[in-house]
C-alpha positions as CSV (number, residue, x, y, z in Angstrom):
1,M,87.2,27.8,38.5
2,S,84.2,28.7,40.7
3,A,84.6,30.3,44.0
4,E,82.8,27.4,45.6
5,K,85.4,24.9,44.2
6,R,88.3,27.1,45.3
7,A,86.9,27.4,48.9
8,L,86.2,23.7,49.1
9,R,89.6,22.8,47.8
10,R,91.3,25.1,50.3
11,E,89.4,23.8,53.2
12,L,89.9,20.1,52.4
13,R,93.6,20.5,51.6
14,E,94.1,22.2,55.0
15,Q,92.2,19.4,56.7
16,R,94.3,16.8,54.9
17,K,97.5,18.6,55.8
18,H,96.9,18.0,59.5
19,L,96.3,14.2,59.3
20,P,98.6,12.2,61.5
21,A,101.3,10.3,59.6
22,A,100.0,7.0,61.0
23,V,96.6,7.7,59.6
24,V,98.0,8.5,56.2
25,Q,100.1,5.4,56.0
26,A,97.3,3.2,57.2
27,A,95.0,4.6,54.5
28,G,97.6,4.0,51.9
29,A,97.9,0.3,52.9
30,A,94.1,-0.2,53.0
31,V,93.6,1.5,49.7
32,C,96.4,-0.5,48.0
33,T,94.8,-3.8,49.3
34,R,91.4,-2.9,47.8
35,L,92.9,-1.7,44.5
36,L,94.9,-4.9,44.1
37,Q,91.7,-6.9,44.5
38,L,89.9,-5.2,41.6
39,P,89.6,-7.4,38.5
40,C,90.3,-4.4,36.3
41,F,93.6,-3.8,38.1
42,Q,94.6,-7.4,38.0
43,A,94.0,-7.5,34.3
44,A,95.8,-4.2,33.5
45,A,98.8,-4.3,31.3
46,A,99.7,-0.8,32.3
47,V,99.0,1.4,35.3
48,A,99.4,5.2,35.5
49,V,99.8,6.6,39.0
50,Y,100.8,9.7,40.8
51,V,103.5,10.4,43.4
52,A,101.7,11.5,46.6
53,G,102.3,14.8,48.3
54,E,100.5,17.0,50.9
55,N,99.3,13.9,52.7
56,E,97.4,12.6,49.7
57,V,96.7,8.8,49.8
58,P,100.1,7.3,49.4
59,T,101.0,5.3,46.3
60,E,104.3,3.8,47.2
61,L,102.9,0.3,47.8
62,I,101.0,0.5,44.4
63,I,104.1,1.6,42.6
64,G,106.1,-1.2,44.1
65,H,103.5,-3.8,43.3
66,V,103.2,-2.7,39.6
67,H,107.0,-2.7,39.3
68,R,107.5,-6.2,40.8
69,A,104.7,-7.6,38.6
70,G,106.6,-6.4,35.5
71,R,103.8,-4.2,34.3
72,Q,104.3,-0.9,32.5
73,L,104.2,2.0,34.9
74,Y,103.5,5.6,34.0
75,L,103.6,9.0,35.7
76,P,102.0,12.2,34.6
77,Q,104.2,14.9,33.2
78,D,103.6,18.4,31.9
79,L,105.2,18.5,28.4
80,G,103.6,21.7,27.4
81,C,100.3,19.7,27.6
82,P,99.4,17.0,30.0
83,A,101.0,13.6,29.2
84,L,101.9,10.3,30.6
85,V,105.5,9.1,30.6
86,R,106.9,5.6,31.2
87,W,108.8,5.5,34.5
88,E,110.8,3.1,36.6
89,P,111.0,3.4,40.4
90,G,114.3,5.0,41.4
91,S,114.5,7.1,38.2
92,P,114.8,10.8,38.9
93,L,111.9,13.0,39.6
94,S,111.7,16.8,39.8
95,A,109.2,19.2,41.3
96,A,106.8,20.6,38.7
97,R,104.1,23.3,39.1
98,G,102.4,23.1,42.4
99,G,105.2,20.9,43.8
100,V,103.9,17.8,41.9
101,Q,106.7,15.2,41.4
102,E,107.2,14.2,37.7
103,P,109.8,12.3,35.8
104,V,112.9,14.0,34.5
105,G,112.9,13.5,30.7
106,G,110.8,11.0,28.9
107,V,108.4,11.2,26.0
108,A,104.6,11.2,26.0
109,A,103.2,7.7,25.5
110,E,99.8,6.1,25.2
111,L,98.7,3.6,27.8
112,P,98.5,0.1,26.3
113,A,95.1,-1.6,26.9
114,P,93.8,-2.8,29.2
115,A,94.9,0.0,31.6
116,V,94.1,1.8,34.8
117,I,94.9,5.4,35.8
118,V,95.0,6.1,39.5
119,L,94.0,9.7,40.3
120,P,94.7,12.0,43.3
121,V,91.5,13.4,44.8
122,V,90.7,16.4,47.0
123,A,87.0,15.8,47.0
124,W,84.6,13.2,45.4
125,D,81.0,12.3,45.1
126,R,79.1,9.1,44.2
127,R,78.6,10.3,40.6
128,G,82.3,10.2,40.1
129,T,82.8,13.9,40.2
130,R,86.4,14.7,41.2
131,L,87.8,17.8,42.7
132,G,91.6,17.6,42.1
133,R,94.7,19.6,42.9
134,G,93.6,22.6,40.9
135,G,94.9,23.9,37.5
136,G,92.9,21.4,35.4
137,F,95.9,19.1,34.6
138,Y,94.0,15.9,35.0
139,D,90.9,17.3,33.3
140,R,92.9,17.9,30.2
141,L,94.8,14.6,30.5
142,L,91.7,12.5,30.9
143,A,89.9,14.2,28.0
144,A,92.9,13.1,25.8
145,I,93.4,9.5,26.7
146,D,91.4,6.4,25.7
147,P,88.0,6.6,27.5
148,H,88.2,2.8,28.1
149,V,91.1,3.3,30.6
150,I,89.6,2.7,34.0
151,R,89.7,5.8,36.1
152,V,90.2,5.1,39.9
153,G,90.4,7.9,42.4
154,L,92.2,7.4,45.8
155,A,90.7,9.4,48.6
156,Y,89.8,9.6,52.3
157,E,86.3,9.1,53.5
158,F,86.1,12.6,54.9
159,Q,86.6,13.9,51.3
160,G,83.3,12.4,50.1
161,F,80.2,14.6,49.5
162,P,76.7,13.9,48.4
163,E,77.1,16.1,45.3
164,L,80.0,18.4,44.1
165,P,79.8,21.3,41.8
166,R,80.6,20.1,38.3
167,D,81.7,21.7,35.1
168,P,81.0,20.5,31.5
169,W,84.6,19.5,31.0
170,D,84.9,17.3,34.1
171,V,85.6,13.6,33.4
172,S,84.0,11.2,35.8
173,M,85.9,8.6,37.8
174,H,84.7,5.0,37.4
175,C,85.3,4.3,41.1
176,V,86.8,5.8,44.3
177,I,88.7,3.8,46.8
178,T,89.0,5.0,50.4
179,E,90.4,3.6,53.6
180,R,87.0,2.0,54.2
181,R,85.5,0.9,50.9
182,V,85.4,0.8,47.1
183,V,82.7,3.1,45.7
184,V,81.5,2.3,42.2
185,C,80.4,5.6,40.8
186,E,76.8,6.1,39.6
187,D,77.6,8.3,36.7
188,D,79.2,7.2,33.4
189,L,78.1,3.6,33.7
190,E,77.7,3.0,29.9
191,A,81.0,1.1,29.6
192,P,80.6,-2.6,30.0
193,L,84.2,-2.8,31.1
194,Q,83.4,-0.8,34.2
195,K,80.4,-2.9,35.3
196,G,82.2,-6.2,34.8
197,G,85.7,-5.0,35.7
198,L,85.4,-3.2,38.9
199,Q,83.4,-5.5,41.1
200,S,85.4,-8.1,43.0
């Protein structure tokens, strides 16, 4: 990891840590509303999501919606290598490396198509470059799953940059949703599913 990325991650995580609780919850509600309006989300048979920590954009409303709709819900888990595990709200979670909450037990599974994966974001740019929690978990996970799975980052506006440092192994997001808008990323536009499936 470059020194530039480390410094940027540290600065933005510190800034996020000091967000008022009301701002965080309002962002979670606004982002959830926008996500639910995306055709690709409405069509998804399965949704992979994260459990928020450190004042990340909350996902409780998204998790509740997916569960009530009877869709398959997945959380990330480190099973020696990054994996997605089927999960039901209320099932036990444990703190993994870095304090990330992951399911207790379970086996690695592939997302049934069509699917959306919702990603935590520390910083983002319009090309779809994502700076994550650190450690490369999602870089390895995204490289291993079906590239047709729609990759949606949840972020705050202040985390957006004109251009972020990028490594060859970085996997672009298809779009970023903030408390203010949906940003369809400019990079990685070859998939027809993205162009037709993200716009509302």
